[in-house]
PDB file of N, CA, C and O in Angstrom, chain B, residues numbered from 101:
ATOM      1  N   UNK B 101       0.833  -1.190   0.000  1.00  0.00           N
ATOM      2  CA  UNK B 101       0.000   0.000   0.000  1.00  0.00           C
ATOM      3  C   UNK B 101       0.875   1.251   0.000  1.00  0.00           C
ATOM      4  O   UNK B 101       0.585   2.227  -0.692  1.00  0.00           O
ATOM      5  N   UNK B 102       1.936   1.206   0.777  1.00  0.00           N
ATOM      6  CA  UNK B 102       2.823   2.368   0.855  1.00  0.00           C
ATOM      7  C   UNK B 102       3.387   2.708  -0.510  1.00  0.00           C
ATOM      8  O   UNK B 102       3.469   3.876  -0.887  1.00  0.00           O
ATOM      9  N   UNK B 103       3.779   1.665  -1.257  1.00  0.00           N
ATOM     10  CA  UNK B 103       4.339   1.873  -2.585  1.00  0.00           C
ATOM     11  C   UNK B 103       3.323   2.513  -3.535  1.00  0.00           C
ATOM     12  O   UNK B 103       3.704   3.160  -4.510  1.00  0.00           O
ATOM     13  N   UNK B 104       2.047   2.332  -3.252  1.00  0.00           N
ATOM     14  CA  UNK B 104       0.977   2.930  -4.071  1.00  0.00           C
ATOM     15  C   UNK B 104       0.531   4.281  -3.526  1.00  0.00           C
ATOM     16  O   UNK B 104      -0.409   4.882  -4.046  1.00  0.00           O
ATOM     17  N   UNK B 105       1.205   4.762  -2.477  1.00  0.00           N
ATOM     18  CA  UNK B 105       0.853   6.055  -1.903  1.00  0.00           C
ATOM     19  C   UNK B 105      -0.328   6.011  -0.953  1.00  0.00           C
ATOM     20  O   UNK B 105      -0.923   7.047  -0.654  1.00  0.00           O
ATOM     21  N   UNK B 106      -0.675   4.821  -0.473  1.00  0.00           N
ATOM     22  CA  UNK B 106      -1.793   4.679   0.449  1.00  0.00           C
ATOM     23  C   UNK B 106      -1.292   4.569   1.882  1.00  0.00           C
ATOM     24  O   UNK B 106      -0.249   3.966   2.139  1.00  0.00           O
ATOM     25  N   UNK B 107      -2.034   5.150   2.808  1.00  0.00           N
ATOM     26  CA  UNK B 107      -1.712   5.088   4.222  1.00  0.00           C
ATOM     27  C   UNK B 107      -2.576   4.007   4.863  1.00  0.00           C
ATOM     28  O   UNK B 107      -3.804   4.081   4.815  1.00  0.00           O
ATOM     29  N   UNK B 108      -1.942   3.008   5.459  1.00  0.00           N
ATOM     30  CA  UNK B 108      -2.684   1.891   6.040  1.00  0.00           C
ATOM     31  C   UNK B 108      -3.611   2.353   7.163  1.00  0.00           C
ATOM     32  O   UNK B 108      -4.752   1.902   7.256  1.00  0.00           O
ATOM     33  N   UNK B 109      -3.127   3.235   8.000  1.00  0.00           N
ATOM     34  CA  UNK B 109      -3.942   3.730   9.102  1.00  0.00           C
ATOM     35  C   UNK B 109      -5.194   4.443   8.590  1.00  0.00           C
ATOM     36  O   UNK B 109      -6.299   4.186   9.067  1.00  0.00           O
ATOM     37  N   UNK B 110      -5.016   5.326   7.631  1.00  0.00           N
ATOM     38  CA  UNK B 110      -6.173   6.037   7.061  1.00  0.00           C
ATOM     39  C   UNK B 110      -7.150   5.060   6.423  1.00  0.00           C
ATOM     40  O   UNK B 110      -8.364   5.209   6.555  1.00  0.00           O
ATOM     41  N   UNK B 111      -6.618   4.066   5.735  1.00  0.00           N
ATOM     42  CA  UNK B 111      -7.458   3.042   5.116  1.00  0.00           C
ATOM     43  C   UNK B 111      -8.322   2.355   6.174  1.00  0.00           C
ATOM     44  O   UNK B 111      -9.534   2.221   6.003  1.00  0.00           O
ATOM     45  N   UNK B 112      -7.690   1.920   7.270  1.00  0.00           N
ATOM     46  CA  UNK B 112      -8.424   1.201   8.319  1.00  0.00           C
ATOM     47  C   UNK B 112      -9.448   2.085   9.007  1.00  0.00           C
ATOM     48  O   UNK B 112     -10.598   1.681   9.183  1.00  0.00           O
ATOM     49  N   UNK B 113      -9.045   3.285   9.396  1.00  0.00           N
ATOM     50  CA  UNK B 113      -9.967   4.179  10.103  1.00  0.00           C
ATOM     51  C   UNK B 113     -11.105   4.662   9.210  1.00  0.00           C
ATOM     52  O   UNK B 113     -12.141   5.092   9.717  1.00  0.00           O
ATOM     53  N   UNK B 114     -10.932   4.599   7.897  1.00  0.00           N
ATOM     54  CA  UNK B 114     -12.012   5.021   7.002  1.00  0.00           C
ATOM     55  C   UNK B 114     -13.240   4.120   7.139  1.00  0.00           C
ATOM     56  O   UNK B 114     -14.353   4.553   6.842  1.00  0.00           O
ATOM     57  N   UNK B 115     -13.060   2.904   7.571  1.00  0.00           N
ATOM     58  CA  UNK B 115     -14.185   1.984   7.737  1.00  0.00           C
ATOM     59  C   UNK B 115     -15.086   2.366   8.905  1.00  0.00           C
ATOM     60  O   UNK B 115     -16.248   1.963   8.953  1.00  0.00           O
ATOM     61  N   UNK B 116     -14.554   3.140   9.845  1.00  0.00           N
ATOM     62  CA  UNK B 116     -15.335   3.553  11.021  1.00  0.00           C
ATOM     63  C   UNK B 116     -15.466   5.077  11.071  1.00  0.00           C
ATOM     64  O   UNK B 116     -15.735   5.650  12.127  1.00  0.00           O
ATOM     65  N   UNK B 117     -15.273   5.721   9.929  1.00  0.00           N
ATOM     66  CA  UNK B 117     -15.378   7.181   9.813  1.00  0.00           C
ATOM     67  C   UNK B 117     -14.493   7.911  10.818  1.00  0.00           C
ATOM     68  O   UNK B 117     -14.852   8.980  11.312  1.00  0.00           O
ATOM     69  N   UNK B 118     -13.337   7.326  11.117  1.00  0.00           N
ATOM     70  CA  UNK B 118     -12.352   7.995  11.960  1.00  0.00           C
ATOM     71  C   UNK B 118     -12.631   7.947  13.452  1.00  0.00           C
ATOM     72  O   UNK B 118     -11.873   8.517  14.236  1.00  0.00           O
ATOM     73  N   UNK B 119     -13.707   7.276  13.863  1.00  0.00           N
ATOM     74  CA  UNK B 119     -14.052   7.194  15.290  1.00  0.00           C
ATOM     75  C   UNK B 119     -14.336   5.749  15.663  1.00  0.00           C
ATOM     76  O   UNK B 119     -14.987   5.031  14.904  1.00  0.00           O
ATOM     77  N   UNK B 120     -13.855   5.309  16.826  1.00  0.00           N
ATOM     78  CA  UNK B 120     -14.111   3.930  17.226  1.00  0.00           C
ATOM     79  C   UNK B 120     -15.607   3.645  17.388  1.00  0.00           C
ATOM     80  O   UNK B 120     -16.378   4.505  17.815  1.00  0.00           O
ATOM     81  N   UNK B 121     -15.985   2.446  17.042  1.00  0.00           N
ATOM     82  CA  UNK B 121     -17.352   1.991  17.270  1.00  0.00           C
ATOM     83  C   UNK B 121     -17.476   1.653  18.750  1.00  0.00           C
ATOM     84  O   UNK B 121     -16.683   0.880  19.286  1.00  0.00           O
ATOM     85  N   UNK B 122     -18.470   2.234  19.403  1.00  0.00           N
ATOM     86  CA  UNK B 122     -18.675   2.030  20.839  1.00  0.00           C
ATOM     87  C   UNK B 122     -19.879   1.114  21.056  1.00  0.00           C
ATOM     88  O   UNK B 122     -21.027   1.523  20.885  1.00  0.00           O
ATOM     89  N   UNK B 123     -19.598  -0.116  21.430  1.00  0.00           N
ATOM     90  CA  UNK B 123     -20.687  -1.057  21.717  1.00  0.00           C
ATOM     91  C   UNK B 123     -20.949  -1.097  23.212  1.00  0.00           C
ATOM     92  O   UNK B 123     -20.069  -0.789  24.015  1.00  0.00           O
ATOM     93  N   UNK B 124     -22.144  -1.470  23.573  1.00  0.00           N
ATOM     94  CA  UNK B 124     -22.554  -1.542  24.978  1.00  0.00           C
ATOM     95  C   UNK B 124     -23.095  -2.930  25.296  1.00  0.00           C
ATOM     96  O   UNK B 124     -24.268  -3.093  25.634  1.00  0.00           O
ATOM     97  N   UNK B 125     -22.232  -3.912  25.182  1.00  0.00           N
ATOM     98  CA  UNK B 125     -22.626  -5.283  25.454  1.00  0.00           C
ATOM     99  C   UNK B 125     -22.665  -5.520  26.961  1.00  0.00           C
ATOM    100  O   UNK B 125     -21.765  -5.103  27.690  1.00  0.00           O
ATOM    101  N   UNK B 126     -23.714  -6.191  27.415  1.00  0.00           N
ATOM    102  CA  UNK B 126     -23.845  -6.525  28.839  1.00  0.00           C
ATOM    103  C   UNK B 126     -23.329  -7.927  29.146  1.00  0.00           C
ATOM    104  O   UNK B 126     -22.890  -8.200  30.263  1.00  0.00           O
ATOM    105  N   UNK B 127     -23.383  -8.811  28.157  1.00  0.00           N
ATOM    106  CA  UNK B 127     -22.985 -10.203  28.360  1.00  0.00           C
ATOM    107  C   UNK B 127     -22.065 -10.650  27.229  1.00  0.00           C
ATOM    108  O   UNK B 127     -22.192 -10.201  26.089  1.00  0.00           O
ATOM    109  N   UNK B 128     -21.144 -11.537  27.564  1.00  0.00           N
ATOM    110  CA  UNK B 128     -20.167 -11.997  26.584  1.00  0.00           C
ATOM    111  C   UNK B 128     -20.835 -12.638  25.368  1.00  0.00           C
ATOM    112  O   UNK B 128     -20.307 -12.560  24.259  1.00  0.00           O
ATOM    113  N   UNK B 129     -21.978 -13.264  25.564  1.00  0.00           N
ATOM    114  CA  UNK B 129     -22.686 -13.896  24.457  1.00  0.00           C
ATOM    115  C   UNK B 129     -23.210 -12.909  23.425  1.00  0.00           C
ATOM    116  O   UNK B 129     -23.573 -13.309  22.319  1.00  0.00           O
ATOM    117  N   UNK B 130     -23.255 -11.643  23.766  1.00  0.00           N
ATOM    118  CA  UNK B 130     -23.727 -10.625  22.830  1.00  0.00           C
ATOM    119  C   UNK B 130     -22.629 -10.168  21.857  1.00  0.00           C
ATOM    120  O   UNK B 130     -22.930  -9.636  20.788  1.00  0.00           O
ATOM    121  N   UNK B 131     -21.377 -10.373  22.224  1.00  0.00           N
ATOM    122  CA  UNK B 131     -20.254  -9.896  21.409  1.00  0.00           C
ATOM    123  C   UNK B 131     -20.117 -10.797  20.186  1.00  0.00           C
ATOM    124  O   UNK B 131     -19.935 -12.006  20.326  1.00  0.00           O
ATOM    125  N   UNK B 132     -20.203 -10.219  18.994  1.00  0.00           N
ATOM    126  CA  UNK B 132     -20.129 -11.042  17.786  1.00  0.00           C
ATOM    127  C   UNK B 132     -18.695 -11.478  17.482  1.00  0.00           C
ATOM    128  O   UNK B 132     -17.735 -10.837  17.909  1.00  0.00           O
ATOM    129  N   UNK B 133     -18.569 -12.563  16.746  1.00  0.00           N
ATOM    130  CA  UNK B 133     -17.263 -13.023  16.277  1.00  0.00           C
ATOM    131  C   UNK B 133     -16.839 -12.252  15.034  1.00  0.00           C
ATOM    132  O   UNK B 133     -15.651 -12.130  14.737  1.00  0.00           O
ATOM    133  N   UNK B 134     -17.825 -11.737  14.318  1.00  0.00           N
ATOM    134  CA  UNK B 134     -17.570 -10.936  13.122  1.00  0.00           C
ATOM    135  C   UNK B 134     -18.785 -10.058  12.877  1.00  0.00           C
ATOM    136  O   UNK B 134     -19.861 -10.301  13.424  1.00  0.00           O
ATOM    137  N   UNK B 135     -18.606  -9.049  12.062  1.00  0.00           N
ATOM    138  CA  UNK B 135     -19.698  -8.151  11.705  1.00  0.00           C
ATOM    139  C   UNK B 135     -19.666  -7.920  10.199  1.00  0.00           C
ATOM    140  O   UNK B 135     -18.718  -8.312   9.519  1.00  0.00           O
ATOM    141  N   UNK B 136     -20.696  -7.290   9.696  1.00  0.00           N
ATOM    142  CA  UNK B 136     -20.710  -6.966   8.266  1.00  0.00           C
ATOM    143  C   UNK B 136     -19.572  -6.010   7.923  1.00  0.00           C
ATOM    144  O   UNK B 136     -19.029  -6.060   6.819  1.00  0.00           O
ATOM    145  N   UNK B 137     -19.212  -5.148   8.857  1.00  0.00           N
ATOM    146  CA  UNK B 137     -18.089  -4.237   8.630  1.00  0.00           C
ATOM    147  C   UNK B 137     -16.772  -5.007   8.530  1.00  0.00           C
ATOM    148  O   UNK B 137     -15.918  -4.674   7.708  1.00  0.00           O
ATOM    149  N   UNK B 138     -16.609  -6.030   9.361  1.00  0.00           N
ATOM    150  CA  UNK B 138     -15.407  -6.861   9.292  1.00  0.00           C
ATOM    151  C   UNK B 138     -15.355  -7.625   7.972  1.00  0.00           C
ATOM    152  O   UNK B 138     -14.281  -7.814   7.400  1.00  0.00           O
ATOM    153  N   UNK B 139     -16.513  -8.063   7.491  1.00  0.00           N
ATOM    154  CA  UNK B 139     -16.572  -8.734   6.189  1.00  0.00           C
ATOM    155  C   UNK B 139     -16.134  -7.761   5.096  1.00  0.00           C
ATOM    156  O   UNK B 139     -15.362  -8.120   4.206  1.00  0.00           O
ATOM    157  N   UNK B 140     -16.628  -6.541   5.170  1.00  0.00           N
ATOM    158  CA  UNK B 140     -16.273  -5.512   4.181  1.00  0.00           C
ATOM    159  C   UNK B 140     -14.777  -5.217   4.209  1.00  0.00           C
ATOM    160  O   UNK B 140     -14.136  -5.146   3.161  1.00  0.00           O
ATOM    161  N   UNK B 141     -14.221  -5.045   5.415  1.00  0.00           N
ATOM    162  CA  UNK B 141     -12.792  -4.755   5.522  1.00  0.00           C
ATOM    163  C   UNK B 141     -11.972  -5.949   5.053  1.00  0.00           C
ATOM    164  O   UNK B 141     -10.949  -5.776   4.391  1.00  0.00           O
ATOM    165  N   UNK B 142     -12.408  -7.148   5.388  1.00  0.00           N
ATOM    166  CA  UNK B 142     -11.719  -8.357   4.954  1.00  0.00           C
ATOM    167  C   UNK B 142     -11.637  -8.415   3.433  1.00  0.00           C
ATOM    168  O   UNK B 142     -10.574  -8.691   2.875  1.00  0.00           O
ATOM    169  N   UNK B 143     -12.737  -8.161   2.775  1.00  0.00           N
ATOM    170  CA  UNK B 143     -12.754  -8.176   1.307  1.00  0.00           C
ATOM    171  C   UNK B 143     -11.829  -7.107   0.734  1.00  0.00           C
ATOM    172  O   UNK B 143     -11.119  -7.353  -0.241  1.00  0.00           O
ATOM    173  N   UNK B 144     -11.839  -5.921   1.342  1.00  0.00           N
ATOM    174  CA  UNK B 144     -10.976  -4.836   0.859  1.00  0.00           C
ATOM    175  C   UNK B 144      -9.497  -5.194   1.036  1.00  0.00           C
ATOM    176  O   UNK B 144      -8.682  -4.928   0.152  1.00  0.00           O
ATOM    177  N   UNK B 145      -9.159  -5.789   2.165  1.00  0.00           N
ATOM    178  CA  UNK B 145      -7.770  -6.193   2.398  1.00  0.00           C
ATOM    179  C   UNK B 145      -7.343  -7.293   1.435  1.00  0.00           C
ATOM    180  O   UNK B 145      -6.230  -7.261   0.909  1.00  0.00           O
ATOM    181  N   UNK B 146      -8.219  -8.266   1.202  1.00  0.00           N
ATOM    182  CA  UNK B 146      -7.915  -9.329   0.254  1.00  0.00           C
ATOM    183  C   UNK B 146      -7.716  -8.750  -1.143  1.00  0.00           C
ATOM    184  O   UNK B 146      -6.860  -9.205  -1.901  1.00  0.00           O
ATOM    185  N   UNK B 147      -8.518  -7.739  -1.472  1.00  0.00           N
ATOM    186  CA  UNK B 147      -8.389  -7.076  -2.763  1.00  0.00           C
ATOM    187  C   UNK B 147      -7.068  -6.353  -2.938  1.00  0.00           C
ATOM    188  O   UNK B 147      -6.632  -6.089  -4.058  1.00  0.00           O
ATOM    189  N   UNK B 148      -6.435  -6.037  -1.816  1.00  0.00           N
ATOM    190  CA  UNK B 148      -5.125  -5.381  -1.855  1.00  0.00           C
ATOM    191  C   UNK B 148      -3.988  -6.385  -1.736  1.00  0.00           C
ATOM    192  O   UNK B 148      -2.818  -6.010  -1.664  1.00  0.00           O
ATOM    193  N   UNK B 149      -4.347  -7.674  -1.715  1.00  0.00           N
ATOM    194  CA  UNK B 149      -3.335  -8.713  -1.702  1.00  0.00           C
ATOM    195  C   UNK B 149      -2.989  -9.292  -0.344  1.00  0.00           C
ATOM    196  O   UNK B 149      -2.108 -10.145  -0.244  1.00  0.00           O
ATOM    197  N   UNK B 150      -3.669  -8.843   0.705  1.00  0.00           N
ATOM    198  CA  UNK B 150      -3.403  -9.379   2.036  1.00  0.00           C
ATOM    199  C   UNK B 150      -3.922 -10.809   2.126  1.00  0.00           C
ATOM    200  O   UNK B 150      -4.895 -11.175   1.466  1.00  0.00           O
ATOM    201  N   UNK B 151      -3.264 -11.600   2.943  1.00  0.00           N
ATOM    202  CA  UNK B 151      -3.658 -12.987   3.174  1.00  0.00           C
ATOM    203  C   UNK B 151      -3.986 -13.148   4.657  1.00  0.00           C
ATOM    204  O   UNK B 151      -3.582 -12.324   5.477  1.00  0.00           O
ATOM    205  N   UNK B 152      -4.720 -14.211   5.001  1.00  0.00           N
ATOM    206  CA  UNK B 152      -5.064 -14.538   6.379  1.00  0.00           C
ATOM    207  C   UNK B 152      -5.828 -13.386   7.031  1.00  0.00           C
ATOM    208  O   UNK B 152      -5.557 -13.017   8.174  1.00  0.00           O
ATOM    209  N   UNK B 153      -6.782 -12.825   6.295  1.00  0.00           N
ATOM    210  CA  UNK B 153      -7.572 -11.690   6.784  1.00  0.00           C
ATOM    211  C   UNK B 153      -9.064 -11.964   6.633  1.00  0.00           C
ATOM    212  O   UNK B 153      -9.807 -11.154   6.079  1.00  0.00           O
ATOM    213  N   UNK B 154      -9.485 -13.118   7.135  1.00  0.00           N
ATOM    214  CA  UNK B 154     -10.910 -13.432   7.127  1.00  0.00           C
ATOM    215  C   UNK B 154     -11.642 -12.515   8.094  1.00  0.00           C
ATOM    216  O   UNK B 154     -11.004 -11.853   8.913  1.00  0.00           O
ATOM    217  N   UNK B 155     -12.965 -12.464   8.017  1.00  0.00           N
ATOM    218  CA  UNK B 155     -13.734 -11.525   8.834  1.00  0.00           C
ATOM    219  C   UNK B 155     -13.620 -11.742  10.346  1.00  0.00           C
ATOM    220  O   UNK B 155     -13.706 -10.776  11.104  1.00  0.00           O
ATOM    221  N   UNK B 156     -13.432 -12.971  10.798  1.00  0.00           N
ATOM    222  CA  UNK B 156     -13.285 -13.206  12.234  1.00  0.00           C
ATOM    223  C   UNK B 156     -11.948 -12.639  12.720  1.00  0.00           C
ATOM    224  O   UNK B 156     -11.885 -11.972  13.753  1.00  0.00           O
ATOM    225  N   UNK B 157     -10.892 -12.912  11.969  1.00  0.00           N
ATOM    226  CA  UNK B 157      -9.577 -12.378  12.322  1.00  0.00           C
ATOM    227  C   UNK B 157      -9.583 -10.860  12.243  1.00  0.00           C
ATOM    228  O   UNK B 157      -9.045 -10.186  13.121  1.00  0.00           O
ATOM    229  N   UNK B 158     -10.183 -10.326  11.208  1.00  0.00           N
ATOM    230  CA  UNK B 158     -10.241  -8.868  11.054  1.00  0.00           C
ATOM    231  C   UNK B 158     -11.012  -8.245  12.216  1.00  0.00           C
ATOM    232  O   UNK B 158     -10.604  -7.207  12.736  1.00  0.00           O
ATOM    233  N   UNK B 159     -12.116  -8.858  12.627  1.00  0.00           N
ATOM    234  CA  UNK B 159     -12.883  -8.272  13.737  1.00  0.00           C
ATOM    235  C   UNK B 159     -12.089  -8.315  15.032  1.00  0.00           C
ATOM    236  O   UNK B 159     -12.098  -7.350  15.796  1.00  0.00           O
ATOM    237  N   UNK B 160     -11.407  -9.413  15.285  1.00  0.00           N
ATOM    238  CA  UNK B 160     -10.563  -9.500  16.483  1.00  0.00           C
ATOM    239  C   UNK B 160      -9.476  -8.434  16.439  1.00  0.00           C
ATOM    240  O   UNK B 160      -9.158  -7.826  17.461  1.00  0.00           O
ATOM    241  N   UNK B 161      -8.917  -8.210  15.279  1.00  0.00           N
ATOM    242  CA  UNK B 161      -7.888  -7.173  15.112  1.00  0.00           C
ATOM    243  C   UNK B 161      -8.494  -5.785  15.335  1.00  0.00           C
ATOM    244  O   UNK B 161      -7.873  -4.933  15.969  1.00  0.00           O
ATOM    245  N   UNK B 162      -9.706  -5.557  14.817  1.00  0.00           N
ATOM    246  CA  UNK B 162     -10.377  -4.265  15.026  1.00  0.00           C
ATOM    247  C   UNK B 162     -10.578  -4.000  16.521  1.00  0.00           C
ATOM    248  O   UNK B 162     -10.436  -2.866  16.977  1.00  0.00           O
ATOM    249  N   UNK B 163     -10.905  -5.041  17.278  1.00  0.00           N
ATOM    250  CA  UNK B 163     -11.046  -4.899  18.726  1.00  0.00           C
ATOM    251  C   UNK B 163      -9.692  -4.591  19.363  1.00  0.00           C
ATOM    252  O   UNK B 163      -9.587  -3.712  20.219  1.00  0.00           O
ATOM    253  N   UNK B 164      -8.671  -5.310  18.944  1.00  0.00           N
ATOM    254  CA  UNK B 164      -7.346  -5.181  19.549  1.00  0.00           C
ATOM    255  C   UNK B 164      -6.728  -3.806  19.334  1.00  0.00           C
ATOM    256  O   UNK B 164      -6.042  -3.292  20.219  1.00  0.00           O
ATOM    257  N   UNK B 165      -6.960  -3.206  18.174  1.00  0.00           N
ATOM    258  CA  UNK B 165      -6.323  -1.917  17.878  1.00  0.00           C
ATOM    259  C   UNK B 165      -7.207  -0.717  18.208  1.00  0.00           C
ATOM    260  O   UNK B 165      -6.783   0.425  18.028  1.00  0.00           O
ATOM    261  N   UNK B 166      -8.422  -0.957  18.685  1.00  0.00           N
ATOM    262  CA  UNK B 166      -9.258   0.149  19.129  1.00  0.00           C
ATOM    263  C   UNK B 166     -10.245   0.692  18.119  1.00  0.00           C
ATOM    264  O   UNK B 166     -10.853   1.735  18.357  1.00  0.00           O
ATOM    265  N   UNK B 167     -10.420   0.018  17.005  1.00  0.00           N
ATOM    266  CA  UNK B 167     -11.443   0.451  16.056  1.00  0.00           C
ATOM    267  C   UNK B 167     -12.838   0.151  16.604  1.00  0.00           C
ATOM    268  O   UNK B 167     -13.822   0.788  16.230  1.00  0.00           O
ATOM    269  N   UNK B 168     -12.895  -0.838  17.502  1.00  0.00           N
ATOM    270  CA  UNK B 168     -14.152  -1.257  18.112  1.00  0.00           C
ATOM    271  C   UNK B 168     -13.938  -1.423  19.610  1.00  0.00           C
ATOM    272  O   UNK B 168     -12.970  -2.055  20.034  1.00  0.00           O
ATOM    273  N   UNK B 169     -14.836  -0.860  20.413  1.00  0.00           N
ATOM    274  CA  UNK B 169     -14.811  -1.064  21.860  1.00  0.00           C
ATOM    275  C   UNK B 169     -15.861  -2.110  22.200  1.00  0.00           C
ATOM    276  O   UNK B 169     -17.055  -1.815  22.250  1.00  0.00           O
ATOM    277  N   UNK B 170     -15.404  -3.328  22.430  1.00  0.00           N
ATOM    278  CA  UNK B 170     -16.309  -4.416  22.782  1.00  0.00           C
ATOM    279  C   UNK B 170     -16.142  -4.857  24.231  1.00  0.00           C
ATOM    280  O   UNK B 170     -16.558  -5.958  24.591  1.00  0.00           O
ATOM    281  N   UNK B 171     -15.541  -4.019  25.061  1.00  0.00           N
ATOM    282  CA  UNK B 171     -15.494  -4.346  26.486  1.00  0.00           C
ATOM    283  C   UNK B 171     -16.925  -4.392  27.004  1.00  0.00           C
ATOM    284  O   UNK B 171     -17.746  -3.551  26.638  1.00  0.00           O
ATOM    285  N   UNK B 172     -17.226  -5.361  27.845  1.00  0.00           N
ATOM    286  CA  UNK B 172     -18.556  -5.439  28.441  1.00  0.00           C
ATOM    287  C   UNK B 172     -18.791  -4.213  29.314  1.00  0.00           C
ATOM    288  O   UNK B 172     -17.845  -3.640  29.855  1.00  0.00           O
ATOM    289  N   UNK B 173     -20.040  -3.817  29.448  1.00  0.00           N
ATOM    290  CA  UNK B 173     -20.350  -2.618  30.237  1.00  0.00           C
ATOM    291  C   UNK B 173     -19.930  -2.777  31.693  1.00  0.00           C
ATOM    292  O   UNK B 173     -19.688  -1.779  32.372  1.00  0.00           O
ATOM    293  N   UNK B 174     -19.839  -4.008  32.187  1.00  0.00           N
ATOM    294  CA  UNK B 174     -19.413  -4.240  33.570  1.00  0.00           C
ATOM    295  C   UNK B 174     -17.893  -4.235  33.726  1.00  0.00           C
ATOM    296  O   UNK B 174     -17.390  -4.266  34.848  1.00  0.00           O
ATOM    297  N   UNK B 175     -17.165  -4.198  32.625  1.00  0.00           N
ATOM    298  CA  UNK B 175     -15.698  -4.199  32.658  1.00  0.00           C
ATOM    299  C   UNK B 175     -15.189  -2.820  33.070  1.00  0.00           C
ATOM    300  O   UNK B 175     -15.716  -1.798  32.631  1.00  0.00           O
ATOM    301  N   UNK B 176     -14.165  -2.801  33.913  1.00  0.00           N
ATOM    302  CA  UNK B 176     -13.595  -1.531  34.370  1.00  0.00           C
ATOM    303  C   UNK B 176     -12.966  -0.725  33.236  1.00  0.00           C
ATOM    304  O   UNK B 176     -12.698   0.463  33.420  1.00  0.00           O
ATOM    305  N   UNK B 177     -12.721  -1.326  32.073  1.00  0.00           N
ATOM    306  CA  UNK B 177     -12.118  -0.619  30.932  1.00  0.00           C
ATOM    307  C   UNK B 177     -13.155  -0.039  29.975  1.00  0.00           C
ATOM    308  O   UNK B 177     -12.813   0.791  29.132  1.00  0.00           O
ATOM    309  N   UNK B 178     -14.410  -0.458  30.089  1.00  0.00           N
ATOM    310  CA  UNK B 178     -15.431  -0.018  29.128  1.00  0.00           C
ATOM    311  C   UNK B 178     -15.585   1.504  29.118  1.00  0.00           C
ATOM    312  O   UNK B 178     -15.437   2.132  28.070  1.00  0.00           O
ATOM    313  N   UNK B 179     -15.877   2.090  30.259  1.00  0.00           N
ATOM    314  CA  UNK B 179     -16.127   3.534  30.325  1.00  0.00           C
ATOM    315  C   UNK B 179     -14.915   4.373  29.938  1.00  0.00           C
ATOM    316  O   UNK B 179     -15.069   5.320  29.167  1.00  0.00           O
ATOM    317  N   UNK B 180     -13.700   4.068  30.443  1.00  0.00           N
ATOM    318  CA  UNK B 180     -12.553   4.888  30.052  1.00  0.00           C
ATOM    319  C   UNK B 180     -12.270   4.821  28.547  1.00  0.00           C
ATOM    320  O   UNK B 180     -11.911   5.827  27.937  1.00  0.00           O
ATOM    321  N   UNK B 181     -12.430   3.659  27.965  1.00  0.00           N
ATOM    322  CA  UNK B 181     -12.168   3.533  26.532  1.00  0.00           C
ATOM    323  C   UNK B 181     -13.269   4.224  25.745  1.00  0.00           C
ATOM    324  O   UNK B 181     -13.003   4.833  24.710  1.00  0.00           O
ATOM    325  N   UNK B 182     -14.489   4.135  26.222  1.00  0.00           N
ATOM    326  CA  UNK B 182     -15.593   4.838  25.556  1.00  0.00           C
ATOM    327  C   UNK B 182     -15.341   6.343  25.599  1.00  0.00           C
ATOM    328  O   UNK B 182     -15.587   7.037  24.612  1.00  0.00           O
ATOM    329  N   UNK B 183     -14.856   6.851  26.722  1.00  0.00           N
ATOM    330  CA  UNK B 183     -14.564   8.284  26.857  1.00  0.00           C
ATOM    331  C   UNK B 183     -13.445   8.712  25.904  1.00  0.00           C
ATOM    332  O   UNK B 183     -13.492   9.810  25.350  1.00  0.00           O
ATOM    333  N   UNK B 184     -12.448   7.859  25.711  1.00  0.00           N
ATOM    334  CA  UNK B 184     -11.346   8.187  24.795  1.00  0.00           C
ATOM    335  C   UNK B 184     -11.855   8.327  23.361  1.00  0.00           C
ATOM    336  O   UNK B 184     -11.348   9.147  22.595  1.00  0.00           O
ATOM    337  N   UNK B 185     -12.848   7.533  23.006  1.00  0.00           N
ATOM    338  CA  UNK B 185     -13.376   7.572  21.649  1.00  0.00           C
ATOM    339  C   UNK B 185     -14.391   8.672  21.409  1.00  0.00           C
ATOM    340  O   UNK B 185     -14.802   8.903  20.272  1.00  0.00           O
ATOM    341  N   UNK B 186     -14.797   9.353  22.473  1.00  0.00           N
ATOM    342  CA  UNK B 186     -15.832  10.386  22.338  1.00  0.00           C
ATOM    343  C   UNK B 186     -15.290  11.694  21.788  1.00  0.00           C
ATOM    344  O   UNK B 186     -16.064  12.536  21.332  1.00  0.00           O
ATOM    345  N   UNK B 187     -13.999  11.880  21.821  1.00  0.00           N
ATOM    346  CA  UNK B 187     -13.396  13.154  21.416  1.00  0.00           C
ATOM    347  C   UNK B 187     -13.232  13.384  20.000  1.00  0.00           C
ATOM    348  O   UNK B 187     -12.732  14.435  19.599  1.00  0.00           O
TER     349      UNK B 187
END
């Protein structure tokens, strides 16, 4: 992507309009393994030649890097992370 003049960070954040998705899950069973957005990002990454980027892996990565806040509402990290994404 860099060789084509594309910024990976901008590419990724464009899927969430530059702001983390803030979910309010109460129970672990509510947290999805993948979403339609993860499917979309997976297809876009595959189209750019990336491998091993199925929607489940992509969604887990989106959670890990902060594109999605899936901490349960009872988790001590939910509110602080939600506040960070509000700005």
